[in-house]
C-alpha positions as CSV (number, residue, x, y, z in Angstrom):
1,M,104.7,112.9,116.9
2,L,102.0,111.0,114.9
3,V,99.7,109.1,117.3
4,E,97.3,107.7,114.8
5,G,96.8,107.9,111.0
6,A,99.3,108.7,108.3
7,L,100.9,111.8,107.0
8,H,102.9,112.9,103.9
9,I,105.6,115.5,104.0
10,Q,105.3,117.1,100.6
11,K,106.2,120.2,98.5
12,D,104.1,121.7,95.7
13,D,105.9,124.0,93.3
14,Y,104.3,127.1,91.7
15,W,102.7,125.1,88.9
16,G,101.2,122.5,91.2
17,N,103.8,119.7,90.7
18,R,103.9,117.7,93.9
19,S,106.9,116.0,95.4
20,I,106.3,113.6,98.3
21,L,109.4,113.8,100.5
22,G,108.4,111.2,103.0
23,Q,105.6,109.4,104.7
24,I,105.1,109.6,108.5
25,A,103.8,106.5,110.2
26,V,102.4,106.1,113.7
27,G,105.0,106.7,116.3
28,E,107.3,108.8,114.1
29,M,108.3,112.4,114.6
30,F,108.1,115.2,112.0
31,G,109.1,118.8,112.0
32,E,112.3,118.2,114.0
33,A,114.3,120.3,111.6
34,Y,112.4,123.3,112.8
35,V,113.3,122.9,116.5
36,A,116.5,125.0,116.3
37,P,116.2,128.7,117.1
38,E,115.8,130.8,114.0
39,S,115.1,127.7,111.8
40,G,112.7,129.8,109.8
41,V,109.4,129.1,108.2
42,L,108.3,125.6,107.2
43,L,109.6,124.6,103.8
44,N,107.2,121.7,103.3
45,D,103.6,120.9,103.9
46,V,102.5,118.1,106.3
47,V,99.3,116.6,104.9
48,A,97.1,114.0,106.6
49,I,96.3,111.3,104.1
50,E,93.8,109.8,106.5
51,D,92.2,110.9,109.8
52,S,95.2,111.5,112.1
53,T,96.0,112.5,115.6
54,V,99.3,114.4,116.3
55,M,100.9,115.0,119.7
56,F,103.0,118.2,120.1
57,F,105.9,118.5,122.5
58,D,107.6,121.5,124.1
59,V,111.0,120.7,122.7
60,K,112.8,123.3,124.8
61,R,111.7,121.3,127.9
62,I,113.0,118.1,126.4
63,I,116.4,119.4,125.4
64,T,117.0,121.3,128.6
65,T,118.2,119.0,131.3
66,C,116.0,119.0,134.4
67,P,117.6,119.9,137.8
68,T,117.6,116.3,139.0
69,A,119.0,114.9,135.7
70,C,116.5,112.1,135.9
71,R,116.9,108.9,134.0
72,F,113.6,109.4,132.3
73,H,114.7,112.7,130.8
74,L,117.9,111.1,129.5
75,M,115.9,108.4,127.9
76,V,113.6,110.9,126.1
77,V,116.6,112.8,124.8
78,Q,118.2,109.5,123.6
79,N,115.0,108.4,121.9
80,M,114.6,111.8,120.2
81,F,118.2,111.5,118.9
82,F,117.6,108.0,117.6
83,A,114.4,109.1,115.9
84,I,116.2,112.0,114.2
85,S,119.0,109.6,113.2
86,E,116.4,107.2,111.6
87,K,114.8,110.1,109.7
88,N,118.2,111.0,108.3
89,R,118.8,107.4,107.2
90,K,115.4,107.4,105.4
91,L,116.4,110.7,103.6
92,V,119.7,109.2,102.5
93,Q,117.8,106.1,101.1
94,K,115.4,108.4,99.2
95,L,118.4,110.3,97.9
96,G,119.7,107.0,96.6
97,H,116.5,106.4,94.7
98,M,116.4,109.9,93.4
99,S,120.0,109.8,92.1
100,K,119.1,107.1,89.6
101,R,118.9,108.4,86.1
102,S,115.9,106.5,84.7
103,T,112.4,105.8,85.9
104,R,113.2,102.1,85.7
105,E,116.3,102.5,87.8
106,K,114.3,104.5,90.4
107,L,111.6,101.9,90.5
108,I,114.1,99.0,90.9
109,S,115.9,100.8,93.6
110,Y,112.7,101.6,95.6
111,L,111.0,98.3,95.1
112,S,114.2,96.4,96.0
113,E,114.5,98.4,99.2
114,Q,110.8,97.6,100.1
115,A,111.4,93.9,99.4
116,K,114.4,93.9,101.7
117,K,112.6,96.0,104.4
118,Q,109.7,93.6,104.4
119,N,111.9,90.5,104.0
120,S,109.9,89.1,101.2
121,A,109.7,89.2,97.4
122,S,106.0,89.9,97.9
123,F,105.2,93.2,99.6
124,T,102.8,96.1,99.8
125,I,104.0,99.7,99.4
126,P,102.4,102.7,101.3
127,F,101.7,104.6,98.1
128,N,99.2,104.6,95.3
129,R,100.5,105.2,91.8
130,Q,100.3,109.0,91.9
131,Q,101.9,109.1,95.3
132,L,104.7,106.7,94.2
133,A,105.4,108.9,91.1
134,D,105.4,112.0,93.4
135,F,107.8,110.2,95.8
136,L,110.2,109.2,93.0
137,S,109.7,112.6,91.2
138,V,108.7,110.9,87.9
139,D,105.7,111.3,85.6
140,R,102.9,109.0,86.7
141,S,101.9,107.8,83.2
142,A,105.6,107.2,82.3
143,M,106.1,105.3,85.5
144,S,103.0,103.2,84.9
145,N,104.2,102.4,81.4
146,E,107.6,101.4,82.8
147,L,106.0,99.1,85.4
148,C,104.1,97.4,82.6
149,K,107.3,97.0,80.6
150,M,109.0,95.5,83.7
151,R,106.1,93.1,84.2
152,D,106.3,92.1,80.5
153,D,110.0,91.6,80.9
154,G,109.3,89.2,83.7
155,L,110.8,91.3,86.5
156,L,107.8,91.7,88.6
157,E,104.0,91.3,89.1
158,F,101.8,93.9,90.7
159,D,98.2,94.7,91.6
160,K,97.7,98.3,92.8
161,N,100.2,98.7,95.6
162,K,101.0,95.0,96.0
163,F,104.2,93.9,94.3
164,K,106.1,90.6,93.8
165,L,109.6,90.7,92.5
166,L,110.4,87.7,90.3
């Protein structure tokens, strides 16, 4: 679990092309896919994008019911289940963005979700341009060109990672 800072879950291919699979914020878990026995080696890298502190848990102790079946233990298991469920929901959302055919459609999908999530047409995203391109699996310069076209078409305004949908 991330206690402070920010992390990216990412994958670099043989040629150095990076895909950002997700961002981990304070209070979120990561690595839960590797809890199961024989889950194998890590398929992705976890990279601190700022100074970070991580807390490690002995998951076997969490998923094994204690002899007294205490309420606290049940709450920890429930919270872990809910956190895994939320992570799955975020992956499904990302898959929705990734399934779009064009860079513009991917941008519209992602930026629309951020506006809804932040309940405002003006919002800040947690990525710089290169990170956003890596997250959406698009070329950064092509994405920047598309953002400029979208701005010129009157769809949005932006400054670095601040956006306003029009």
